[in-house]
C-alpha positions as a Markdown table, in Angstrom:
| # | Residue | x | y | z |
|---|---|---|---|---|
| 1 | Met | 57.6 | 101.6 | -0.1 |
| 2 | Arg | 60.6 | 99.3 | 1.1 |
| 3 | Ile | 60.6 | 95.7 | 1.2 |
| 4 | Val | 63.1 | 93.2 | 2.7 |
| 5 | Phe | 63.2 | 89.8 | 1.2 |
| 6 | Asp | 64.4 | 86.6 | 2.7 |
| 7 | Phe | 66.8 | 86.0 | -0.2 |
| 8 | Thr | 68.9 | 83.0 | 0.9 |
| 9 | Pro | 66.3 | 80.4 | -0.1 |
| 10 | Val | 65.9 | 81.6 | -3.5 |
| 11 | Ile | 70.0 | 81.7 | -4.2 |
| 12 | Glu | 70.8 | 78.4 | -2.3 |
| 13 | Ser | 70.0 | 76.4 | -5.7 |
| 14 | Lys | 68.6 | 76.8 | -9.1 |
| 15 | Tyr | 66.9 | 73.5 | -9.0 |
| 16 | Thr | 64.1 | 74.5 | -6.4 |
| 17 | Gly | 60.9 | 76.1 | -6.6 |
| 18 | Phe | 62.2 | 78.9 | -4.4 |
| 19 | Tyr | 64.4 | 79.9 | -7.1 |
| 20 | Thr | 61.8 | 80.0 | -9.7 |
| 21 | Tyr | 59.4 | 81.8 | -7.5 |
| 22 | Gly | 61.9 | 84.5 | -6.2 |
| 23 | Val | 63.7 | 85.2 | -9.4 |
| 24 | Asn | 60.6 | 85.6 | -11.6 |
| 25 | Leu | 58.8 | 87.6 | -9.0 |
| 26 | Leu | 61.6 | 89.8 | -8.6 |
| 27 | Gln | 62.3 | 90.3 | -12.2 |
| 28 | Ser | 58.6 | 91.0 | -12.8 |
| 29 | Met | 58.5 | 93.5 | -9.9 |
| 30 | Gln | 61.0 | 95.7 | -11.6 |
| 31 | Lys | 58.9 | 95.9 | -14.5 |
| 32 | Leu | 56.1 | 97.6 | -12.7 |
| 33 | Pro | 55.7 | 101.4 | -12.8 |
| 34 | Glu | 55.4 | 101.4 | -9.1 |
| 35 | Cys | 58.2 | 99.0 | -8.2 |
| 36 | Pro | 59.2 | 99.4 | -4.6 |
| 37 | Glu | 62.5 | 99.3 | -3.3 |
| 38 | Phe | 63.9 | 95.9 | -2.2 |
| 39 | Gly | 66.4 | 94.9 | 0.2 |
| 40 | Leu | 67.7 | 91.2 | -0.3 |
| 41 | Phe | 69.0 | 89.7 | 2.9 |
| 42 | Tyr | 71.0 | 86.6 | 2.7 |
| 43 | Phe | 74.0 | 84.6 | 4.0 |
| 44 | Thr | 77.4 | 85.4 | 2.4 |
| 45 | Arg | 78.1 | 81.6 | 1.6 |
| 46 | Phe | 75.9 | 82.4 | -1.4 |
| 47 | Glu | 77.6 | 85.6 | -2.4 |
| 48 | Glu | 78.4 | 84.5 | -5.9 |
| 49 | Ala | 74.8 | 83.6 | -6.6 |
| 50 | Ala | 73.5 | 86.7 | -5.1 |
| 51 | Gln | 75.8 | 88.8 | -7.3 |
| 52 | Glu | 74.7 | 86.9 | -10.4 |
| 53 | Glu | 70.9 | 87.6 | -9.6 |
| 54 | Ile | 71.3 | 91.3 | -8.7 |
| 55 | Ser | 73.1 | 91.7 | -11.9 |
| 56 | Lys | 69.7 | 90.9 | -13.7 |
| 57 | Leu | 67.7 | 93.7 | -11.5 |
| 58 | Asn | 67.8 | 97.5 | -11.6 |
| 59 | Asp | 69.0 | 100.0 | -8.9 |
| 60 | Asn | 65.6 | 99.5 | -6.9 |
| 61 | Phe | 67.4 | 96.2 | -5.5 |
| 62 | Lys | 70.2 | 96.1 | -2.9 |
| 63 | Leu | 72.0 | 93.4 | -1.4 |
| 64 | Tyr | 72.2 | 93.0 | 2.6 |
| 65 | Pro | 74.5 | 90.1 | 3.3 |
| 66 | Thr | 75.3 | 88.8 | 6.7 |
| 67 | Lys | 78.0 | 86.6 | 7.8 |
| 68 | Ile | 75.7 | 84.7 | 10.2 |
| 69 | Lys | 74.2 | 81.3 | 9.0 |
| 70 | Met | 70.4 | 81.5 | 8.7 |
| 71 | Arg | 69.8 | 78.5 | 11.0 |
| 72 | Trp | 71.8 | 80.3 | 13.7 |
| 73 | Leu | 69.9 | 83.5 | 13.3 |
| 74 | Glu | 66.6 | 81.3 | 13.2 |
| 75 | Lys | 67.7 | 79.7 | 16.5 |
| 76 | Met | 68.7 | 82.9 | 18.0 |
| 77 | Trp | 65.4 | 84.5 | 17.1 |
| 78 | Ser | 63.3 | 81.5 | 18.5 |
| 79 | Leu | 64.7 | 82.4 | 21.8 |
| 80 | Ser | 65.1 | 86.2 | 21.6 |
| 81 | Ser | 63.3 | 89.1 | 20.1 |
| 82 | Val | 66.7 | 90.8 | 19.5 |
| 83 | Pro | 68.4 | 92.1 | 17.5 |
| 84 | Lys | 65.9 | 93.4 | 15.0 |
| 85 | Leu | 66.0 | 92.7 | 11.3 |
| 86 | Gln | 66.6 | 96.4 | 10.9 |
| 87 | His | 70.0 | 95.9 | 12.5 |
| 88 | Phe | 71.1 | 93.7 | 9.3 |
| 89 | Thr | 69.1 | 95.7 | 6.6 |
| 90 | Lys | 68.4 | 99.4 | 7.8 |
| 91 | Asp | 64.6 | 100.3 | 8.1 |
| 92 | Phe | 62.0 | 99.0 | 5.8 |
| 93 | Asp | 58.1 | 99.0 | 5.5 |
| 94 | Ile | 57.4 | 95.3 | 5.2 |
| 95 | Tyr | 59.5 | 92.2 | 5.5 |
| 96 | His | 58.6 | 89.2 | 3.1 |
| 97 | Ser | 59.7 | 85.6 | 3.9 |
| 98 | Phe | 60.1 | 83.1 | 1.2 |
| 99 | Tyr | 60.4 | 80.1 | 3.4 |
| 100 | His | 60.1 | 80.4 | 7.2 |
| 101 | Leu | 62.6 | 82.9 | 8.4 |
| 102 | Met | 60.5 | 85.1 | 10.7 |
| 103 | Pro | 62.8 | 87.5 | 12.2 |
| 104 | Pro | 61.6 | 90.2 | 14.7 |
| 105 | Thr | 61.1 | 93.6 | 13.3 |
| 106 | Lys | 60.6 | 97.2 | 14.7 |
| 107 | Lys | 56.8 | 97.0 | 14.3 |
| 108 | Arg | 56.9 | 96.2 | 10.7 |
| 109 | Pro | 54.5 | 93.8 | 9.2 |
| 110 | Arg | 55.7 | 90.4 | 8.0 |
| 111 | Val | 54.4 | 88.4 | 5.0 |
| 112 | Val | 55.3 | 84.7 | 4.2 |
| 113 | Thr | 54.6 | 82.8 | 1.0 |
| 114 | Val | 53.4 | 79.4 | 1.4 |
| 115 | Tyr | 53.7 | 77.1 | -1.5 |
| 116 | Asp | 52.2 | 73.7 | 0.0 |
| 117 | Leu | 51.7 | 71.8 | 3.2 |
| 118 | Arg | 53.2 | 68.5 | 2.0 |
| 119 | Arg | 54.8 | 67.9 | 5.1 |
| 120 | Phe | 51.5 | 68.0 | 7.0 |
| 121 | Lys | 49.5 | 66.2 | 4.4 |
| 122 | Phe | 52.0 | 63.4 | 3.9 |
| 123 | Pro | 53.7 | 63.0 | 7.3 |
| 124 | Asp | 54.8 | 59.4 | 6.5 |
| 125 | Ile | 56.7 | 60.5 | 3.5 |
| 126 | Tyr | 58.5 | 63.4 | 5.4 |
| 127 | Lys | 59.1 | 61.8 | 8.6 |
| 128 | Lys | 62.5 | 63.5 | 9.2 |
| 129 | Ser | 61.1 | 67.1 | 8.4 |
| 130 | Lys | 61.4 | 69.6 | 11.1 |
| 131 | Thr | 58.2 | 71.9 | 10.8 |
| 132 | Glu | 58.6 | 74.0 | 14.2 |
| 133 | Tyr | 60.1 | 77.2 | 12.4 |
| 134 | Phe | 57.3 | 76.9 | 9.7 |
| 135 | Val | 54.5 | 76.5 | 12.2 |
| 136 | Asn | 55.9 | 79.5 | 14.2 |
| 137 | Ala | 56.2 | 81.4 | 11.1 |
| 138 | Ile | 52.4 | 80.9 | 10.3 |
| 139 | Lys | 51.5 | 81.8 | 13.8 |
| 140 | Asp | 53.7 | 85.1 | 14.0 |
| 141 | Cys | 53.3 | 86.5 | 10.4 |
| 142 | Asp | 50.7 | 89.3 | 9.6 |
| 143 | His | 49.7 | 87.7 | 6.4 |
| 144 | Ile | 50.0 | 84.9 | 4.2 |
| 145 | Ile | 50.3 | 84.6 | 0.3 |
| 146 | Ser | 49.4 | 81.2 | -0.8 |
| 147 | Ile | 50.0 | 80.1 | -4.5 |
| 148 | Ser | 46.7 | 78.2 | -5.1 |
| 149 | Asp | 43.1 | 77.8 | -3.6 |
| 150 | Ala | 44.4 | 74.4 | -2.6 |
| 151 | Thr | 47.0 | 75.6 | -0.4 |
| 152 | Thr | 44.6 | 78.2 | 1.0 |
| 153 | Gln | 42.2 | 75.3 | 2.1 |
| 154 | Asp | 45.1 | 73.3 | 3.4 |
| 155 | Leu | 46.1 | 76.2 | 5.4 |
| 156 | Cys | 42.9 | 77.1 | 6.7 |
| 157 | Glu | 42.1 | 73.4 | 7.6 |
| 158 | Ile | 45.4 | 72.5 | 9.1 |
| 159 | Phe | 46.0 | 75.8 | 11.1 |
| 160 | Asn | 42.5 | 76.9 | 11.6 |
| 161 | Leu | 43.2 | 80.1 | 10.0 |
| 162 | Pro | 40.6 | 82.7 | 9.0 |
| 163 | Glu | 40.6 | 83.2 | 5.2 |
| 164 | Lys | 41.1 | 86.9 | 5.6 |
| 165 | Lys | 44.6 | 86.3 | 6.7 |
| 166 | Ile | 45.5 | 84.5 | 3.4 |
| 167 | Thr | 45.7 | 86.0 | -0.1 |
| 168 | Arg | 45.8 | 83.6 | -3.1 |
| 169 | Val | 48.4 | 84.6 | -5.7 |
| 170 | Tyr | 48.8 | 82.3 | -8.7 |
| 171 | Leu | 52.4 | 81.8 | -10.2 |
| 172 | Gly | 53.4 | 82.1 | -13.9 |
| 173 | Pro | 55.2 | 79.8 | -16.1 |
| 174 | Asp | 58.9 | 79.8 | -16.5 |
| 175 | Thr | 59.9 | 82.9 | -18.4 |
| 176 | Asp | 62.2 | 80.8 | -20.7 |
| 177 | Val | 59.1 | 79.1 | -22.2 |
| 178 | Glu | 58.6 | 82.3 | -24.2 |
| 179 | Glu | 61.9 | 82.1 | -25.6 |
| 180 | Met | 61.8 | 78.3 | -26.6 |
| 181 | Asn | 63.3 | 77.5 | -30.1 |
| 182 | Asn | 64.3 | 74.8 | -32.3 |
| 183 | Glu | 67.9 | 75.0 | -31.3 |
| 184 | Arg | 67.0 | 74.2 | -27.6 |
| 185 | Ile | 64.5 | 71.7 | -28.6 |
| 186 | Asn | 66.9 | 70.0 | -31.1 |
| 187 | Glu | 69.6 | 69.8 | -28.1 |
| 188 | Ala | 67.1 | 68.2 | -25.9 |
| 189 | Lys | 66.2 | 65.5 | -28.5 |
| 190 | Ser | 70.0 | 65.0 | -29.3 |
| 191 | Ile | 70.6 | 64.4 | -25.3 |
| 192 | Val | 67.8 | 61.9 | -25.3 |
| 193 | Asn | 68.9 | 60.1 | -28.4 |
| 194 | Gln | 72.5 | 59.7 | -27.0 |
| 195 | Gln | 71.0 | 58.1 | -23.8 |
| 196 | Asn | 68.9 | 55.8 | -26.0 |
| 197 | Asn | 72.1 | 54.4 | -27.7 |
| 198 | Gly | 72.2 | 56.9 | -30.4 |
| 199 | Ile | 68.8 | 56.0 | -31.7 |
| 200 | Gly | 66.1 | 58.7 | -32.3 |
| 201 | Cys | 62.9 | 58.2 | -30.6 |
| 202 | Glu | 59.6 | 59.8 | -29.7 |
| 203 | Tyr | 59.2 | 60.2 | -25.9 |
| 204 | Phe | 56.8 | 61.5 | -23.1 |
| 205 | Val | 58.3 | 63.2 | -20.2 |
| 206 | Thr | 57.7 | 63.1 | -16.5 |
| 207 | Ile | 59.5 | 65.1 | -13.7 |
| 208 | Ser | 61.2 | 63.4 | -10.6 |
| 209 | Ala | 62.4 | 64.6 | -7.3 |
| 210 | Thr | 64.2 | 63.1 | -4.2 |
| 211 | Asp | 60.9 | 62.2 | -2.5 |
| 212 | Ile | 58.3 | 59.8 | -3.8 |
| 213 | Arg | 55.6 | 62.5 | -4.1 |
| 214 | Lys | 56.3 | 62.7 | -8.0 |
| 215 | Asn | 54.9 | 59.1 | -8.1 |
| 216 | Ile | 57.6 | 57.9 | -10.7 |
| 217 | Ala | 56.9 | 54.3 | -10.3 |
| 218 | Asn | 53.2 | 54.3 | -11.0 |
| 219 | Thr | 53.9 | 56.8 | -14.1 |
| 220 | Ile | 56.5 | 54.1 | -15.5 |
| 221 | Lys | 53.9 | 51.3 | -15.0 |
| 222 | Gly | 51.2 | 53.2 | -16.8 |
| 223 | Phe | 53.5 | 54.1 | -19.6 |
| 224 | Ile | 54.7 | 50.5 | -20.1 |
| 225 | Ala | 51.1 | 49.2 | -20.2 |
| 226 | Ser | 50.1 | 51.8 | -22.8 |
| 227 | Asp | 49.6 | 51.4 | -26.6 |
| 228 | Leu | 52.8 | 53.1 | -27.3 |
| 229 | Ser | 55.3 | 51.2 | -29.4 |
| 230 | Asp | 58.4 | 49.6 | -28.0 |
| 231 | Asp | 60.4 | 52.2 | -29.6 |
| 232 | Ser | 58.8 | 55.1 | -27.5 |
| 233 | Arg | 60.6 | 56.2 | -24.4 |
| 234 | Leu | 59.5 | 57.6 | -21.0 |
| 235 | Val | 62.1 | 60.4 | -20.1 |
| 236 | Val | 62.6 | 61.2 | -16.5 |
| 237 | Val | 64.1 | 64.5 | -15.5 |
| 238 | Gly | 65.1 | 65.8 | -12.1 |
| 239 | Phe | 66.6 | 64.0 | -9.1 |
| 240 | Gln | 65.7 | 60.4 | -8.6 |
| 241 | Pro | 64.0 | 59.5 | -5.4 |
| 242 | Lys | 66.0 | 58.4 | -2.5 |
| 243 | Asp | 65.5 | 54.8 | -1.0 |
| 244 | Asn | 62.3 | 54.2 | -3.1 |
| 245 | Lys | 62.1 | 50.4 | -3.1 |
| 246 | Glu | 59.2 | 50.4 | -5.6 |
| 247 | Leu | 61.0 | 52.2 | -8.3 |
| 248 | Glu | 64.1 | 50.2 | -7.8 |
| 249 | Glu | 61.9 | 47.2 | -8.5 |
| 250 | Val | 60.1 | 48.5 | -11.3 |
| 251 | Leu | 63.6 | 49.5 | -13.1 |
| 252 | Ser | 65.1 | 46.1 | -12.2 |
| 253 | Asp | 63.1 | 44.6 | -15.1 |
| 254 | Pro | 65.4 | 45.0 | -18.1 |
| 255 | Gln | 62.4 | 45.1 | -20.4 |
| 256 | Ile | 61.1 | 48.1 | -18.4 |
| 257 | Ala | 64.4 | 49.8 | -17.9 |
| 258 | Ser | 65.1 | 49.8 | -21.5 |
| 259 | Arg | 62.3 | 51.9 | -22.3 |
| 260 | Val | 62.9 | 54.4 | -19.5 |
| 261 | Ile | 65.7 | 57.2 | -19.7 |
| 262 | Met | 66.6 | 58.6 | -16.3 |
| 263 | Leu | 68.3 | 61.9 | -17.1 |
| 264 | Gly | 68.8 | 63.3 | -13.5 |
| 265 | Ala | 68.8 | 66.9 | -13.1 |
| 266 | Val | 68.9 | 68.9 | -16.4 |
| 267 | Glu | 69.7 | 72.6 | -17.0 |
| 268 | Asp | 67.3 | 73.2 | -19.5 |
| 269 | Ile | 64.3 | 71.1 | -18.3 |
| 270 | Asn | 61.6 | 73.1 | -20.5 |
| 271 | Ala | 63.3 | 72.1 | -23.8 |
| 272 | Phe | 63.0 | 68.4 | -22.8 |
| 273 | Ile | 59.1 | 69.1 | -22.1 |
| 274 | Ala | 58.9 | 71.2 | -25.5 |
| 275 | Ala | 60.5 | 68.1 | -27.4 |
| 276 | Ser | 58.2 | 65.4 | -26.0 |
| 277 | Lys | 54.9 | 64.0 | -27.1 |
| 278 | Gly | 53.3 | 64.8 | -23.7 |
| 279 | Leu | 53.9 | 65.6 | -20.0 |
| 280 | Ile | 52.9 | 63.3 | -17.7 |
| 281 | Phe | 52.6 | 64.9 | -14.2 |
| 282 | Ala | 50.9 | 62.4 | -12.1 |
| 283 | Thr | 52.2 | 63.8 | -8.9 |
| 284 | Leu | 50.6 | 63.1 | -5.4 |
| 285 | Tyr | 50.6 | 66.7 | -4.5 |
| 286 | Glu | 51.5 | 70.1 | -5.7 |
| 287 | Gly | 51.0 | 73.7 | -4.1 |
| 288 | Phe | 50.7 | 75.0 | -7.8 |
| 289 | Gly | 52.5 | 72.7 | -10.4 |
| 290 | Ile | 54.3 | 75.1 | -12.9 |
| 291 | Pro | 55.3 | 72.3 | -15.1 |
| 292 | Ile | 51.7 | 72.0 | -16.1 |
| 293 | Ala | 51.6 | 75.8 | -17.3 |
| 294 | Asn | 54.9 | 75.5 | -18.9 |
| 295 | Ala | 53.8 | 72.5 | -21.0 |
| 296 | Met | 50.6 | 74.2 | -22.1 |
| 297 | Lys | 52.5 | 77.3 | -22.8 |
| 298 | Met | 54.9 | 75.3 | -25.3 |
| 299 | Asn | 51.9 | 73.5 | -27.1 |
| 300 | Val | 52.5 | 70.2 | -25.3 |
| 301 | Pro | 49.4 | 68.2 | -24.0 |
| 302 | Val | 49.2 | 67.4 | -20.2 |
| 303 | Ile | 48.3 | 64.4 | -18.2 |
| 304 | Thr | 48.0 | 65.3 | -14.5 |
| 305 | Ser | 46.6 | 64.3 | -11.3 |
| 306 | Asn | 43.0 | 65.1 | -10.3 |
| 307 | Val | 44.2 | 66.0 | -6.5 |
| 308 | Ser | 45.3 | 69.2 | -4.7 |
| 309 | Ser | 46.1 | 72.1 | -7.0 |
| 310 | Met | 46.3 | 70.3 | -10.3 |
| 311 | Pro | 42.9 | 70.9 | -11.6 |
| 312 | Glu | 43.1 | 74.6 | -10.8 |
| 313 | Val | 46.2 | 74.9 | -13.1 |
| 314 | Gly | 45.1 | 72.7 | -15.6 |
| 315 | Gly | 41.4 | 73.7 | -15.9 |
| 316 | Asp | 39.7 | 72.2 | -18.9 |
| 317 | Ala | 43.0 | 71.9 | -20.9 |
| 318 | Ala | 44.5 | 68.8 | -19.1 |
| 319 | Leu | 43.7 | 65.2 | -19.1 |
| 320 | Tyr | 43.2 | 64.0 | -15.3 |
| 321 | Val | 44.2 | 60.8 | -13.6 |
| 322 | Asp | 43.8 | 59.3 | -10.2 |
| 323 | Pro | 47.7 | 59.1 | -9.4 |
| 324 | Phe | 47.1 | 55.9 | -7.6 |
| 325 | Ser | 45.6 | 54.2 | -10.6 |
| 326 | Ile | 48.0 | 52.6 | -13.1 |
| 327 | Ser | 45.0 | 51.9 | -15.4 |
| 328 | Asp | 43.9 | 55.7 | -15.2 |
| 329 | Ile | 47.5 | 56.7 | -16.5 |
| 330 | Thr | 47.5 | 54.1 | -19.2 |
| 331 | Ser | 44.1 | 55.1 | -20.3 |
| 332 | Ala | 45.1 | 58.8 | -20.5 |
| 333 | Ile | 48.1 | 58.0 | -22.6 |
| 334 | Asn | 46.2 | 56.1 | -25.0 |
| 335 | Lys | 43.7 | 58.6 | -25.5 |
| 336 | Leu | 46.3 | 61.2 | -26.2 |
| 337 | Val | 48.2 | 58.7 | -28.7 |
| 338 | Asn | 45.1 | 57.1 | -30.5 |
| 339 | Asn | 42.9 | 60.3 | -30.8 |
| 340 | Lys | 44.6 | 63.0 | -32.8 |
| 341 | Glu | 41.6 | 65.3 | -32.9 |
| 342 | Phe | 41.2 | 65.0 | -29.0 |
| 343 | Arg | 45.0 | 65.7 | -28.6 |
| 344 | Asp | 44.8 | 68.7 | -31.0 |
| 345 | Ser | 41.9 | 70.1 | -28.9 |
| 346 | Met | 44.0 | 69.7 | -25.6 |
| 347 | Ile | 46.9 | 71.5 | -27.1 |
| 348 | Lys | 44.6 | 74.3 | -28.2 |
| 349 | Lys | 42.8 | 74.6 | -25.0 |
| 350 | Gly | 46.2 | 74.6 | -23.3 |
| 351 | Ile | 47.6 | 77.5 | -25.1 |
| 352 | Glu | 44.5 | 79.5 | -24.0 |
| 353 | His | 44.3 | 78.3 | -20.7 |
| 354 | Ser | 47.9 | 79.1 | -19.9 |
| 355 | Lys | 47.2 | 82.7 | -20.6 |
| 356 | Leu | 45.8 | 83.0 | -17.0 |
| 357 | Phe | 49.1 | 82.4 | -15.6 |
| 358 | Thr | 51.6 | 85.2 | -15.9 |
| 359 | Trp | 54.4 | 86.6 | -13.6 |
| 360 | Glu | 53.2 | 90.2 | -14.2 |
| 361 | Asn | 50.0 | 89.3 | -12.7 |
| 362 | Thr | 52.0 | 87.5 | -9.7 |
| 363 | Ala | 54.0 | 90.7 | -9.3 |
| 364 | Lys | 50.8 | 93.2 | -9.4 |
| 365 | Gln | 48.9 | 91.0 | -7.0 |
| 366 | Thr | 51.7 | 90.8 | -4.6 |
| 367 | Leu | 52.1 | 94.5 | -4.7 |
| 368 | Asp | 48.5 | 94.8 | -3.8 |
| 369 | Val | 49.1 | 92.7 | -0.8 |
| 370 | Tyr | 51.8 | 94.9 | 0.3 |
| 371 | Lys | 49.7 | 98.0 | -0.4 |
| 372 | Lys | 46.8 | 96.7 | 1.7 |
| 373 | Leu | 49.2 | 95.8 | 4.8 |
| 374 | Leu | 50.3 | 99.5 | 4.8 |
| 375 | Ser | 46.9 | 101.0 | 4.2 |
């Protein structure tokens, strides 16, 4: 069996879900006894990143670069069914798209992984998003892999798809959480302390992004209103939302800003989670929510939203809030802080629940999808 992967989305940036999904899936695939052969199709602008990733893989994986930009190819293929993908990659059995590139093939099945439908669920947030190619990919593909039941439901509702066209395959936690150690944790604490005027502190952590979906303003408001002492901090890791007036207004208050540490993008995000008193992940919408599984794996209690995929990933091991309710977020923080028995029980449940999610399972179930398409 030979699979061609749409590799460009994976190697464009390490700070994306595409990278997390693609790298972990490929590295787990090569550990399977029945590992197929893979051709990794990508734009040569990312040659250095491609070489870095292929060095971690075995001989079952081959690179297939093209000097043509993917957006040019996508535009061309929207107008014509030639050249076929085989022109760039040689022949194969299945094409697997990681985003929405859906090239014509010589009668070979095409699979696309769908992570979430945020641009359709929240059109007001993503007004500038262009969804034409994604819609075409959903229409033209032979099968869809979704990463949660919530995403499957969204696909069926928005695109009126039959469930038989979709297979849910859960993701796993980041592989580096298995290797968490005191050195990494202490380094994260040191960085936080440096940002806190050199003063050691206990902190909760939350994860930001360039859009407002991560709900940082409400998370900060809920944190500030909690029973935590003034010495405690909320550490925000990840890119800050752009043009978020509400967040800017919240942080304009010096008393609030002094208790919030905006770290921006960090290399070892999981070390900051591991070093925290808890993860507050009150996001408005997620296709899966890997940070939840990561935190649980590292014995960190989780507060998360009661919407979309979060209850699937959190199970009975997370504390759920209405992400629009500041008082909900505050109450959840207080419950973790003031009730040690409850906190310990959540950590214990989290360790057990996180065992449901492994990249080995992701690889096996993805391989099953391939086999089914060829049967």
